MARFIMAR-760732 format. One line per 8 residues: number of its first residue (from 1); their letters; for each residue x, z, y of N, C-alpha, C. Coordinates in steps of 0.05 Angstrom, whole numbers, plus 5000, padded with zeros to 4 digits. Each point is the difference from the previous one (the first is absolute). Layout:
% MARFIMAR-760732
NUM) a) X,Z,Y,X,Z,Y,X,Z,Y; ...
***
This chain:
% MARFIMAR-760732
1) madgddkt) 5017,5000,4976,4983,5000,5024,5018,5000,5025; 4994,4983,5019,5016,4997,5023,5000,5025,5017; 5022,5005,5015,5001,5023,5018,4978,4997,5021; 4988,5024,5005,4978,5000,5021,4973,4996,4988; 4998,4992,4974,4973,4997,4987,4989,5028,4995; 4973,5001,5000,4987,5026,4994,5001,5005,4970; 5016,5020,4991,5005,5005,4972,4977,5014,4987; 4981,5009,5015,4977,5013,4988,4978,4981,4993
9) gedpkkkl) 5002,4975,5010,4980,4980,4995,4976,5002,5018; 5001,5018,5020,4978,5004,5018,5003,4982,5024; 4977,4993,5013,5001,4985,5025,5013,5016,5022; 5014,4987,5018,5011,5015,5023,4977,5014,5015; 5006,5023,5011,4979,5015,5015,4991,4984,5024; 4973,4997,5002,4989,4984,5022,5004,5014,5027; 5003,4984,5021,5000,5011,5027,4971,5006,5007; 4996,5024,5010,4973,5009,5007,4989,4986,5025
17) hwaayvfy) 4976,4991,4998,4986,4988,5023,4993,5022,5020; 5000,4994,5026,4994,5020,5020,4972,5012,4997; 4982,4983,4990,4972,5009,4996,4999,5022,4979; 5018,4999,4980,5000,5020,4980,5006,5028,5012; 5019,5001,5018,5006,5025,5013,4977,5010,5017; 4987,4982,5015,4977,5008,5017,4978,5012,4983; 4992,4986,4979,4978,5010,4983,5009,5024,4985; 5025,5002,4993,5010,5023,4985,4996,5026,5016
25) ytvlffav) 5009,4999,5025,4998,5024,5016,4972,5005,5009; 4983,4979,5000,4972,5004,5006,4985,5015,4978; 5006,4994,4975,4986,5013,4978,5015,5023,4988; 5024,5006,5011,5016,5022,4989,4985,5026,5001; 4985,5004,5022,4985,5025,5003,4981,5003,4976; 4985,4979,4993,4981,5002,4978,5014,5002,4973; 5024,4988,4998,5015,5002,4975,5008,5029,4994; 5009,5014,5021,5008,5027,4997,4975,5018,4995
33) wfdashfd) 4979,4994,5014,4975,5016,4998,4988,4998,4972; 4998,4975,4990,4985,4995,4975,5017,4999,4975; 5027,5002,5002,5018,4997,4977,5010,4971,5000; 5026,4997,5004,5013,4974,5004,4997,4982,4976; 4997,5011,4976,4999,4983,4976,4976,4981,5000; 4979,5007,5015,4977,4982,5001,5007,4974,5015; 5021,5000,5016,5008,4976,5016,5023,4985,4987; 5008,5008,4976,5023,4988,4987,4992,4972,4989
41) qdgdgdfd) 5012,4979,5011,4993,4973,4992,5019,4988,4979; 5025,5009,5001,5020,4988,4981,5004,5016,4975; 4987,5023,4998,5001,5016,4976,5025,5017,4996; 5014,5005,5022,5025,5017,4998,4994,5029,5004; 4974,5007,5004,4992,5028,5003,5004,5011,5028; 5005,4983,5019,5005,5010,5027,4986,4980,5020; 4995,5010,5024,4989,4983,5021,5020,4995,5022; 5006,4974,5005,5019,4994,5021,4992,4973,5013
49) aedvqfwl) 5016,4990,5018,4993,4976,5015,4998,4976,4981; 5016,5000,4978,4998,4978,4980,4972,4997,4989; 4987,5023,4995,4973,5000,4989,4981,4986,5020; 5003,5006,5025,4983,4988,5021,5005,4970,5001; 5025,4992,4998,5007,4971,5001,4988,4985,4977; 5002,5012,4976,4988,4987,4976,4970,4997,5003; 4987,5021,5011,4971,4999,5003,4992,4979,5020; 5014,4998,5023,4994,4980,5020,5003,4972,4990
57) akqglldd) 5021,4996,4983,5005,4974,4989,4978,4993,4979; 4992,5020,4985,4979,4996,4980,4973,4993,5013; 4995,5010,5024,4976,4994,5015,5001,4973,5015; 5024,4987,4998,5003,4975,5014,5007,5002,5030; 5008,5025,5008,5006,5004,5028,5030,4995,5006; 5016,4998,4979,5028,4993,5003,5006,4976,4981; 5023,4987,5005,5008,4977,4983,5003,5009,4971; 4998,4980,4981,5003,5006,4972,5028,5011,4993
65) kykitlse) 5020,4994,5016,5027,5010,4994,5001,5030,5001; 4980,5013,5013,5000,5029,5001,4985,5013,4977; 4988,4984,4982,4986,5011,4977,5020,5012,4980; 4991,5019,4985,5017,5013,4980,5006,4981,4977; 5024,4999,4990,5008,4983,4978,5001,5017,4974; 5003,4986,4978,5001,5013,4974,5024,5019,4998; 5023,4990,5010,5024,5017,4999,4997,5024,5017; 4986,4997,5023,4995,5024,5017,4981,5019,4987
73) kraakkra) 4981,4990,4985,4983,5018,4985,5015,5016,4978; 5019,4985,4987,5016,5014,4979,5017,5021,5013; 5012,4993,5022,5017,5020,5014,4983,5024,5009; 4976,4995,5009,4982,5022,5009,4993,5018,4977; 4996,4988,4976,4994,5016,4976,5023,5018,4993; 5025,4989,5002,5023,5016,4995,5002,5023,5019; 4995,4995,5025,5001,5022,5020,4979,5020,4994; 4976,4991,4992,4978,5018,4994,5008,5018,4976
81) kirqqila) 5013,4988,4980,5008,5015,4976,5021,5022,5008; 5019,4992,5016,5020,5019,5009,4987,5022,5017; 4981,4992,5016,4985,5020,5017,4985,5019,4983; 4987,4990,4979,4985,5018,4982,5018,5020,4986; 5024,4990,4992,5019,5018,4987,5009,5022,5019; 5005,4992,5025,5008,5020,5020,4978,5020,5005; 4975,4990,5002,4978,5018,5005,4995,5019,4976; 5003,4989,4976,4997,5017,4976,5021,5022,4999
89) kreaekkk) 5024,4992,5007,5022,5020,5001,4994,5022,5021; 4990,4991,5023,4994,5020,5021,4977,5018,4991; 4980,4988,4987,4978,5016,4990,5008,5021,4980; 5019,4992,4982,5010,5019,4981,5016,5022,5013; 5016,4993,5020,5015,5020,5015,4981,5018,5015; 4979,4989,5011,4981,5016,5015,4986,5020,4981; 4992,4991,4976,4987,5017,4981,5018,5023,4991; 5026,4993,4996,5019,5020,4992,5004,5021,5022
97) aqeeaaar) 5002,4990,5025,5004,5018,5022,4975,5019,5004; 4977,4989,4995,4975,5017,5002,5001,5022,4979; 5008,4992,4975,5001,5020,4979,5020,5022,5006; 5024,4992,5010,5021,5019,5007,4991,5018,5022; 4987,4989,5021,4990,5016,5022,4979,5020,4991; 4982,4991,4982,4980,5018,4990,5012,5023,4983; 5021,4993,4985,5013,5020,4983,5014,5021,5018; 5010,4992,5023,5013,5019,5018,4980,5015,5018
105) gehnwldr) 4975,4991,4999,4980,5013,5016,5002,4993,5030; 5013,4978,5006,5004,4992,5028,4977,4982,5009; 4993,5003,5026,4980,4982,5011,5004,4998,5030; 5002,4975,5010,5003,4995,5029,4975,4985,5008; 4985,5011,5020,4975,4988,5008,5004,4971,5010; 5024,4994,5009,5005,4972,5009,5004,4981,4977; 5006,5011,4976,5004,4984,4976,4973,4994,4988; 4987,4979,5010,4972,4994,4993,4997,4989,4972
113) dgdgdvdv) 5021,4986,4990,4998,4989,4972,5012,5019,4979; 5011,5022,5009,5010,5020,4981,5025,4992,4985; 5016,4982,5011,5025,4992,4986,5024,5017,5007; 4995,5021,5016,5022,5017,5008,5016,4990,5023; 4992,4977,5012,5015,4988,5022,4981,4991,5021; 5007,5003,5025,4984,4991,5022,5011,4973,5010; 4984,4979,4996,5009,4973,5007,4977,4985,5014; 5005,4974,5004,4980,4983,5015,4973,5000,4985
121) ddlinsqv) 5001,4999,4973,4975,4999,4985,4983,5025,5007; 5012,5022,5004,4985,5025,5007,4986,4997,5026; 5012,4984,5019,4988,4997,5026,4979,4978,5001; 5002,4981,4983,4981,4977,5000,4978,5002,4980; 5007,5005,4975,4980,5001,4979,4990,5028,4996; 4974,5002,4993,4988,5026,4994,4985,4998,4974; 4998,5022,4986,4984,5000,4975,4971,4998,5007; 4985,4985,4984,4972,4995,5005,4983,5009,4976
129) egeahetk) 4975,5006,5006,4980,5006,4979,4986,4974,4993; 5003,4991,4976,4988,4975,4992,5015,4976,5010; 4986,4978,5005,5012,4976,5010,5004,5001,5030; 5024,4993,5009,5005,5000,5029,4983,4980,5014; 4989,5007,5024,4983,4982,5015,5015,4975,5008; 5026,5002,5007,5016,4977,5008,5003,4980,4978; 5004,5010,4975,5003,4983,4977,4975,4984,4994; 4977,5015,5000,4975,4987,4994,4992,4980,5022
137) amddlmkg) 5005,5007,5025,4993,4982,5022,5016,4974,4998; 5026,5002,4995,5016,4976,4999,4993,4983,4976; 4994,5013,4978,4992,4985,4975,4974,4985,5005; 4981,5014,5014,4974,4986,5006,5004,4977,5019; 5017,5004,5020,5005,4979,5020,5014,4976,4988; 5021,5006,4984,5016,4978,4988,4984,4984,4979; 4982,5013,4986,4984,4987,4979,4973,4989,5011; 4995,5003,5026,4976,4989,5012,4975,5015,4995
145) rvrpwfvi) 5002,5024,4989,4976,5016,4996,4989,5011,5027; 5019,5003,5019,4993,5009,5027,5013,4981,5020; 4985,4990,5019,5011,4983,5021,4997,5014,5026; 5019,4999,5018,4998,5014,5026,4983,4984,5019; 4974,4996,4993,4983,4983,5016,4995,5011,5028; 4998,5026,5003,4995,5010,5026,5024,4996,5018; 5024,5006,4990,5024,4996,5016,5002,4970,5008; 4995,4982,4982,5000,4972,5006,4980,4993,5021
153) fectmclf) 4976,5010,4998,4978,4994,5019,5008,5011,5028; 5008,5025,5001,5006,5012,5026,5023,4986,5014; 5022,4994,4986,5023,4987,5012,4993,4972,5008; 4985,4985,4983,4993,4973,5006,4982,4998,5025; 4980,5018,5002,4982,5001,5023,5015,5005,5025; 5017,5021,5000,5015,5008,5024,5019,4978,5009; 5015,4988,4981,5019,4979,5007,4986,4975,5009; 4980,4991,4985,4986,4975,5006,4986,5002,5027
161) lwivfaiv) 4985,5021,5005,4986,5003,5025,5019,5001,5024; 5022,5015,4996,5019,5002,5023,5013,4973,5006; 5010,4986,4979,5014,4975,5004,4981,4979,5014; 4976,4997,4989,4981,4980,5011,4994,5006,5030; 4992,5025,5005,4991,5006,5028,5023,5005,5019; 5024,5008,4989,5023,5002,5018,5008,4972,5010; 4997,4980,4983,5005,4972,5009,4980,4992,5022; 4974,5006,4995,4979,4993,5019,5004,5014,5026
169) msnkygts) 5005,5027,4999,5001,5015,5025,5026,4995,5015; 5022,4995,4986,5025,4994,5014,4998,4973,5015; 4986,4981,4988,4996,4974,5013,4981,5003,5024; 4980,5017,4996,4980,5004,5021,5011,5013,5025; 5017,5021,4996,5010,5016,5022,5030,4995,5007; 5013,4982,4984,5028,4994,5005,5019,5023,4994; 4993,5017,4981,5016,5023,4993,5017,4993,4976; 5019,5018,4994,5017,4996,4976,4985,5004,4975
177) fmstqggm) 5002,4982,4981,4986,5002,4975,5007,5026,4985; 5025,5008,5000,5010,5023,4985,4990,5026,5011; 4991,5001,5025,4991,5025,5011,4970,5000,5008; 4986,4980,4992,4972,4997,5008,4981,5015,4981; 4980,5013,5011,4980,5012,4983,4982,4979,4987; 4996,5003,4975,4983,4981,4985,4985,5014,4977; 4978,4988,4992,4985,5012,4978,4970,4998,5006; 4985,5016,4986,4971,5000,5002,4991,5005,5029
185) nsivegmf) 5015,5016,5015,4992,5006,5028,5002,4976,5018; 5013,4979,4991,5003,4975,5016,4976,4982,4996; 4984,5004,4980,4976,4983,4996,4982,5003,5024; 4993,5025,5007,4986,5006,5025,5017,5022,5012; 5015,4993,5021,5019,5019,5011,4988,5026,5008; 5013,5022,4990,4990,5027,5006,4977,5010,4984; 4992,4985,4979,4976,5007,4984,5007,5015,4975; 5024,4998,4990,5006,5012,4974,5024,5020,5000
193) dlrlygpe) 5010,5007,5024,5020,5021,5001,4987,5027,5002; 5017,5021,4998,4989,5027,5001,5001,5010,5029; 4977,5004,5011,4998,5012,5027,4972,5011,5003; 4997,5020,5019,4974,5013,5004,4985,4989,5024; 5015,4990,5020,4988,4989,5024,5015,4975,5008; 4986,4982,5014,5011,4976,5011,5015,5005,5026; 5013,4979,5011,5015,5003,5025,4983,5007,5024; 4974,4994,4999,4982,5007,5021,4981,5023,4992
201) cqdyrgqi) 5010,5016,4981,4985,5023,4990,4976,4993,4983; 4999,4976,4988,4979,4994,4981,5002,5018,4976; 4979,5011,4991,5000,5019,4977,5000,4986,4974; 5022,5002,4985,5003,4987,4974,4997,5019,4976; 4993,5025,5005,5000,5020,4979,4981,4993,4977; 4979,4984,5006,4981,4993,4979,5009,4976,4983; 5022,4988,5007,5011,4976,4986,5018,5010,4977; 4988,5010,4979,5015,5015,4979,5017,4981,4983
209) wrwttyqf) 4996,4974,5002,5017,4982,4985,5029,5001,5009; 5003,5008,5025,5027,5002,5011,5018,5020,4985; 4987,5020,4987,5014,5021,4988,5016,4991,4976; 4994,4976,4989,5016,4989,4978,5011,4973,5005; 4986,4984,5017,5010,4972,5004,5025,4998,5017; 5008,5022,5013,5025,4999,5016,5024,4996,4982; 4998,5004,4974,5022,4997,4982,5009,4970,4997; 4982,4981,5007,5006,4972,4996,5011,4986,5024
217) shvgashv) 5010,5014,5020,5014,4988,5023,5026,5014,5004; 5020,4985,5009,5027,5012,5005,5012,4988,5025; 5019,5016,5012,5014,4991,5024,5028,4992,4992; 5004,4974,4996,5027,4990,4995,5008,4999,4970; 5020,4985,4994,5010,4996,4973,5010,5026,4988; 5016,5015,5016,5012,5024,4989,4978,5020,4992; 4979,5002,5015,4978,5018,4994,4987,4993,4973; 4992,4975,4997,4986,4992,4975,5019,5000,4976
225) lmnvfmvi) 5025,4992,5004,5018,4999,4977,5007,5029,4990; 5004,5018,5019,5005,5028,4992,4977,5012,4985; 4976,4995,5009,4976,5011,4986,4997,4987,4973; 5004,4974,4998,4998,4986,4974,5021,5011,4981; 5024,5004,5010,5022,5011,4983,4992,5028,4989; 4988,5017,5017,4992,5027,4991,4978,4998,4980; 4981,4982,5004,4978,4997,4980,5011,4991,4973; 5019,4981,5000,5012,4991,4975,5016,5022,4987
233) mlgipleg) 5018,5013,5015,5018,5020,4989,4985,5024,4990; 4981,5010,5015,4986,5024,4992,4974,4995,4984; 4988,4976,5004,4975,4994,4987,5001,4991,4971; 5020,4983,4994,5001,4990,4972,5003,5022,4979; 5019,5019,5004,5002,5022,4980,4974,5015,4997; 4985,5004,5022,4975,5015,4999,4978,4983,4986; 4999,4974,5006,4980,4983,4988,5005,4997,4970; 5026,5000,4993,5006,4998,4971,4990,5023,4984
241) vhecwrla) 4997,5024,5013,4990,5024,4986,4970,5003,5004; 4991,4997,5025,4972,5007,5007,4982,4976,5002; 5010,4976,4997,4985,4975,4999,4988,4993,5028; 4988,4977,5001,4993,4987,5025,4979,5015,5016; 4977,5006,4988,4978,5011,5015,5007,5028,5012; 5014,5016,4984,5008,5026,5010,5018,4998,5025; 5020,4982,4998,5018,4997,5022,4986,4988,5025; 4982,4982,4995,4984,4988,5022,4985,5022,5015
249) imfnvgvl) 4987,5018,4985,4984,5021,5013,5019,5019,5015; 5022,5008,4987,5018,5019,5013,5013,4989,5024; 5008,4975,4999,5013,4987,5023,4981,4998,5024; 4975,4992,4995,4981,4997,5022,4990,5027,5011; 5000,5020,4983,4995,5027,5010,5022,5009,5018; 5025,4992,4994,5022,5005,5018,4997,4986,5027; 4991,4975,4999,4995,4985,5025,4978,5014,5017; 4979,5009,4986,4979,5015,5013,5010,5027,5011
257) ggaccyfw) 5017,5013,4984,5012,5025,5009,5017,4997,5025; 5014,4977,5001,5016,4994,5024,4982,4997,5025; 4976,4988,4996,4981,4997,5022,4989,5027,5009; 4994,5017,4980,4989,5026,5007,5020,5017,5015; 5025,4999,4993,5021,5014,5014,5003,4989,5029; 4997,4974,5002,5002,4987,5027,4978,5010,5019; 4976,5006,4989,4978,5008,5017,5006,5024,5017; 5016,5019,4989,5005,5025,5016,5029,5005,5007
265) tdahtpvv) 5018,4984,4990,5028,5004,5008,5011,4978,5019; 4984,4978,5003,5008,4978,5018,4976,4992,5017; 4982,4985,4988,4974,4992,5012,5002,4979,5022; 5024,4992,5008,5003,4981,5022,5014,4973,4993; 5021,5001,4985,5017,4977,4994,4987,4982,4979; 4994,4975,5005,4990,4982,4979,5020,4998,4977; 4991,5003,4976,5017,5001,4976,4994,4977,4982; 5021,4987,4989,4998,4980,4979,5022,5005,4979
273) gcsggcya) 4995,4989,4976,5020,5003,4979,4990,5017,4977; 5011,4995,4976,4992,5015,4976,5018,5024,4995; 5012,5011,5022,5018,5023,4997,4986,5024,4988; 4974,5004,5007,4985,5022,4989,4999,4999,4970; 4996,4976,4989,5000,4996,4971,5028,5003,4988; 5021,4990,5014,5027,5003,4991,5009,5029,4998; 4993,5016,5020,5007,5028,4999,4982,5015,4980; 4976,4989,4995,4983,5012,4979,5014,4997,4973
281) ligihiad) 5015,4979,4996,5014,4996,4975,5021,5022,4996; 5013,5009,5021,5018,5022,4998,4985,5026,4992; 4977,5004,5013,4984,5024,4992,4990,4998,4972; 4993,4976,4991,4991,4996,4972,5022,5006,4980; 5025,4991,5007,5022,5006,4982,5004,5031,4998; 4997,5014,5022,5003,5029,4999,4978,5012,4983; 4975,4990,5004,4978,5009,4983,5004,4994,4971; 5011,4977,4994,5006,4992,4972,5020,5019,4988
289) limnwhqk) 5020,5007,5015,5020,5019,4990,4987,5028,4995; 4983,5008,5018,4987,5027,4996,4983,5000,4975; 4984,4979,4996,4981,4999,4978,5013,4992,4973; 5022,4986,5001,5012,4989,4976,5030,5006,4998; 5008,5023,5010,5029,5007,5001,5014,4997,4974; 4988,5010,4978,5013,5000,4974,4997,4973,4985; 4987,4981,5012,4999,4973,4989,5018,4980,5014; 5015,5010,5020,5017,4983,5016,5030,5003,4991
297) rfriptlv) 5012,4979,4990,5028,5002,4992,5018,5000,5024; 4993,4985,5021,5017,4999,5024,4987,5015,5023; 4990,5024,4994,4986,5016,5020,5020,5009,5022; 5024,5007,4992,5019,5010,5020,5009,4978,5019; 5008,4976,4990,5007,4978,5019,4976,4992,5017; 4976,5000,4989,4976,4993,5015,4996,5020,5023; 5003,5025,4994,4996,5021,5020,5021,4997,5022; 5025,4995,4992,5022,4996,5020,4994,4976,5018
305) miiklili) 4991,4978,4988,4993,4976,5015,4978,5005,5020; 4979,5015,4992,4978,5006,5018,5010,5017,5023; 5016,5020,4994,5010,5018,5021,5017,4984,5020; 5017,4981,4989,5016,4984,5018,4983,4982,5018; 4979,4988,4989,4982,4984,5016,4987,5016,5023; 4992,5024,4993,4987,5017,5020,5020,5008,5022; 5024,5008,4992,5021,5008,5019,5008,4977,5018; 5002,4976,4988,5008,4976,5016,4978,4995,5021
313) dilqytls) 4975,5002,4992,4978,4995,5019,5000,5020,5022; 5004,5026,4993,5001,5021,5020,5023,4995,5020; 5023,4993,4989,5024,4995,5016,4995,4976,5019; 4988,4979,4989,4994,4976,5016,4981,5007,5023; 4980,5016,4994,4980,5008,5020,5013,5017,5022; 5018,5018,4991,5013,5019,5019,5019,4985,5019; 5014,4980,4989,5021,4986,5016,4988,4977,5016; 4977,4990,4992,4989,4977,5015,4987,5008,5026
321) yddgsksh) 5001,4982,5019,4988,5005,5026,4970,4994,4999; 4984,5019,5006,4971,4997,5000,4990,4992,5027; 4992,4975,5003,4991,4990,5026,4969,4999,5002; 4987,5012,4980,4971,5001,5000,4987,4975,4988; 5016,4981,4990,4988,4975,4990,4998,5000,4969; 5010,5021,4987,4999,5002,4971,4986,5026,4992; 4988,4999,4976,4986,5023,4989,5010,5006,4972; 5007,5025,4995,5008,5009,4974,4979,5015,4985
329) aahvggav) 4976,5001,5013,4978,5016,4988,4992,4989,4972; 5000,4973,4997,4992,4989,4974,5020,5007,4978; 5025,5003,5007,5020,5008,4981,4994,5027,4988; 4996,5020,5018,4995,5027,4991,4974,5002,4985; 4979,4988,5012,4974,5001,4987,4999,4986,4973; 5014,4977,4998,5002,4986,4975,5014,5016,4978; 5022,5013,5007,5015,5016,4980,4983,5024,4990; 4986,5014,5018,4984,5022,4992,4976,4991,4983
337) agliigvl) 4987,4979,5009,4978,4989,4984,5009,4990,4973; 5024,4988,4999,5010,4991,4974,5005,5023,4981; 5011,5022,5011,5005,5023,4983,4974,5012,4989; 4980,5002,5017,4974,5011,4992,4986,4983,4979; 4997,4974,5007,4986,4982,4981,5016,4995,4975; 5027,5001,5002,5016,4997,4976,4996,5023,4980; 4998,5024,5010,4995,5023,4982,4972,4997,4986; 4981,4989,5015,4973,4998,4989,4996,4976,4982
345) vcknetvk) 5015,4978,5005,4994,4975,4986,5022,4991,4980; 5025,5008,5004,5022,4992,4982,4993,5007,4971; 5009,4983,4982,4997,5006,4971,5014,5026,4993; 4987,5016,4984,5012,5025,4991,4989,5007,4972; 5016,4993,4980,4990,5002,4973,4999,5029,4990; 5017,5017,5011,5001,5028,4992,4994,5017,5025; 4975,5007,5004,4993,5015,5024,5004,5030,4995; 5016,5013,5017,5005,5029,4997,4985,5015,5021
353) tyerviav) 4998,5026,4996,4983,5017,5017,5009,4999,5029; 5027,5002,5005,5010,5000,5027,4995,4973,5013; 4999,4978,4985,4995,4974,5011,4971,4998,5009; 4982,5012,4985,4971,5001,5009,4998,5015,5026; 5014,5022,5002,4999,5016,5025,5010,4984,5024; 5023,4987,4996,5011,4983,5021,4981,4978,5008; 4987,4987,4980,4982,4978,5006,4975,5010,5016; 4989,5023,4992,4977,5010,5014,5008,5008,5029
361) glgilgci) 5023,5013,5003,5009,5009,5026,5005,4976,5019; 5014,4980,4990,5005,4976,5016,4975,4984,5006; 4981,4999,4981,4975,4986,5004,4985,5013,5023; 4999,5027,5000,4986,5014,5022,5014,4995,5026; 5027,5001,5000,5016,4995,5024,4994,4972,5011; 4999,4980,4982,4994,4973,5008,4973,4997,5014; 4980,5013,4989,4973,4999,5012,5001,5013,5028; 5014,5022,5002,5002,5014,5026,5013,4983,5021
369) lmgfslgw) 5023,4987,4992,5015,4984,5019,4984,4975,5009; 4986,4988,4981,4984,4976,5007,4976,5008,5018; 4987,5023,4993,4978,5009,5017,5009,5007,5028; 5024,5013,5002,5011,5007,5026,5006,4975,5016; 5012,4980,4987,5008,4975,5014,4976,4985,5011; 4979,4998,4983,4976,4986,5009,4985,5016,5022; 5000,5026,4996,4987,5017,5020,5014,4999,5027; 5027,5000,5000,5015,4999,5024,4995,4973,5015
377) mgaqhdgp) 5000,4978,4984,4995,4974,5012,4972,4999,5013; 4980,5010,4985,4973,4998,5010,4994,5018,5024; 5017,5021,5004,4995,5019,5021,5011,4991,5027; 5015,4978,5001,5012,4991,5025,4980,4982,5015; 4989,5010,5022,4980,4984,5015,5011,4989,5026; 5023,5009,5009,5012,4991,5025,5027,4986,4995; 5000,4982,4980,5024,4986,4993,5015,5014,4978; 5016,4986,4985,5015,5012,4978,5020,5021,5009
385) lnifeaas) 5003,5021,4985,5018,5022,5006,5012,5010,4975; 5027,5002,4999,5013,5011,4976,5004,5030,5003; 5007,5012,4978,5001,5029,4999,5022,5012,5018; 5021,4984,5004,5022,5010,5017,4992,4999,5030; 4985,4980,5008,4990,4998,5027,4979,5022,5005; 4984,5006,4980,4980,5021,5002,5013,5027,5004; 5022,5004,4985,5014,5026,5002,5013,5003,5028; 5006,4978,5013,5012,5001,5027,4979,5000,5022
393) gekgwcwf) 4975,5000,4992,4978,5001,5020,4994,4974,5013; 5010,4977,4988,4995,4974,5011,4972,4990,4992; 4992,4978,5013,4974,4988,4994,5004,4973,4985; 4979,4991,4987,5001,4975,4985,5004,4976,5019; 5012,4979,4990,5004,4976,5016,5002,4976,4982; 4992,4977,5012,5000,4975,4985,5005,4976,5019; 5006,5006,5026,5004,4979,5020,5022,5010,5018; 5020,4982,5006,5022,5008,5017,5009,4976,5017
401) rqvfdrsf) 5009,5006,5024,5009,4980,5019,5023,5012,5017; 5012,4983,5016,5019,5010,5020,4988,4992,5027; 5002,5019,5019,4990,4995,5027,5021,5007,5021; 4996,4988,5024,5018,5006,5023,4982,5008,5023; 5005,5024,5010,4984,5010,5023,5017,5020,5016; 5006,4992,5025,5018,5017,5017,4987,5026,5007; 4973,5001,4997,4987,5026,5007,5008,5022,4980; 5012,4992,4978,5009,5020,4981,5026,5014,5010
409) gldywvci) 5012,4988,5021,5025,5010,5010,5024,4990,4983; 4995,4978,4986,5021,4988,4982,5004,4971,5007; 5025,4991,4997,5005,4972,5006,5006,4984,4975; 4988,5007,4978,5004,4985,4975,4974,5001,4984; 4998,4982,4980,4976,4997,4984,4998,5025,4981; 4976,5009,4995,4996,5022,4982,4979,4993,4978; 5002,5013,4978,4982,4995,4977,4976,5019,5002; 4976,4990,4994,4976,5016,4998,4985,4993,4974
417) rcgtqeci) 4984,5019,4990,4985,4994,4976,4973,5013,5001; 4981,4988,4985,4972,5010,5001,4988,4999,4972; 4979,5016,4996,4986,5000,4975,4970,4996,5003; 4991,4998,5025,4971,4996,5005,4996,4976,5018; 4977,4988,4999,4994,4977,5016,4999,5007,5030; 4991,5025,5006,5000,5009,5028,5029,5000,5011; 5018,5010,4985,5028,5002,5008,5012,4971,5004; 4993,4983,4981,5010,4972,5002,4990,4986,5025
425) ntwsnqky) 4974,5004,5006,4988,4987,5024,5013,5010,5025; 5007,5026,5001,5012,5011,5024,5028,4988,5005; 5016,4999,4979,5027,4991,5004,5002,4969,5002; 4980,4986,4989,5000,4971,5002,4996,4990,5029; 4991,5017,5018,4997,4993,5028,5026,5000,5016; 5021,5009,4987,5026,5000,5014,5008,4972,5008; 5012,4998,5024,5008,4974,5011,5023,4988,4983; 5019,5017,4994,5023,4991,4984,5000,5013,4972
433) imevdase) 4991,4985,4981,4998,5010,4973,5008,4978,4980; 5015,5007,4980,5010,4980,4981,5000,5012,4972; 5000,4982,4980,5003,5009,4972,5029,5008,4996; 5005,5017,4981,5027,5010,4995,5003,5005,4970; 5025,4998,4990,5005,5005,4972,4999,5030,4995; 4989,5008,4977,4996,5028,4993,5027,5014,4998; 5021,4986,4990,5026,5013,4997,5012,5007,5027; 4994,4984,5020,5011,5005,5027,4987,5025,5012
441) catrgfyy) 4973,5003,4996,4987,5024,5010,5008,5025,4984; 5006,4996,4975,5010,5023,4984,5026,5010,5010; 5017,4981,5011,5026,5008,5011,4997,5013,5027; 4983,4988,5017,4996,5009,5028,4983,5026,5001; 4981,5002,4982,4980,5021,5003,4976,4990,5016; 4979,5016,5000,4975,4992,5014,4996,5016,5025; 4995,4986,5022,4993,5014,5025,4973,5013,4998; 4981,4986,4987,4973,5011,4995,4993,4995,4970
449) dgr) 4992,5022,4986,4993,4998,4972,4972,5011,4994; 4983,5000,5021,4973,5009,4995,4995,5029,5008; 5021,5015,5006,4996,5028,5008,5000,5004,5030
***
């Protein structure tokens, strides 16, 4: 055999296509969550970028030269055999270590698998009662017994509506496509977003469709793509376990919960986006852990991931400049609603006494919060008022302008706001009056706020 020939008889290792890396890191989260062996395409017992490349080629998305060859299959089987031998050896060593630790009467609470050593497996894997939810979910998804239809529907609707109407609205107003608001709210402008009053103090509180339809409009590409990413990342694992209809109910209860929180913690800023549902998914994951703790193999990594998401959001909120044009009420309301409805609706094959107590307690809390939110909204007769404004002794408002009047003893424009038609009529008679951006008045403050 000539020098330089492959003496093993295997094909030279293929150069990986860039798409393989992109898709690999996209699905890596699910591979770790559900057990990487489910994604193994070449049979070597592991999941890597080569598996993604072989799958893309098999689907016709890459050239035939990227398909797996017979020699590559043989090589993969050899690697799988070696891997099995290594795993069998480790299992034997683990069993021996467990027996020795038991004989010595030693126990470390960090040693979750009882092998006498604290390692990565102790941090990632947990012992489960019966079949692990992650294993069953991935098996059902891979074999087609469960399809993530709700995740597909929600993501398709949000993306399709935003793309179509962002094109229409950017052409209409000459704005940048990437930062334009688009979605259901663009069909009839201002008809499907979340708000309590119109710009001239029109009362929209009876338009209850707004409480859920605001999820189908987004402001800019980054807004819709981030929400779609969260729905995919957090929604597919849940739908794999709890199926389509349960997730659809829980997600939309989160959207409704975001609206209820908005009624008394914001009440002024028009809101769009499915963030309420996205944050509900975080709450549902927490509820799923509470109700099915001993059926979750990756409960510790899941808990860590949820805590990281919450801390990142809190940090982002703390460091960002609030100019009054954004509302975080739907985030908080969605997360709380997701936790409550998740405890009530999530699948739970082994219901324990403490879980019943938690479910009853959170169910009562949910009814109280919803009743309070609706009652607060209905009690405002002089314009919308949030709880923070009420605590400061302020009055409701839904109309604002800037005026210039030297009789005030000032030589600059000032912001004023009203919540009643009488107040609006009075200030509308000003000689110098103009519309103004809400963020600008939030920065300047209000010369007159109804008091």
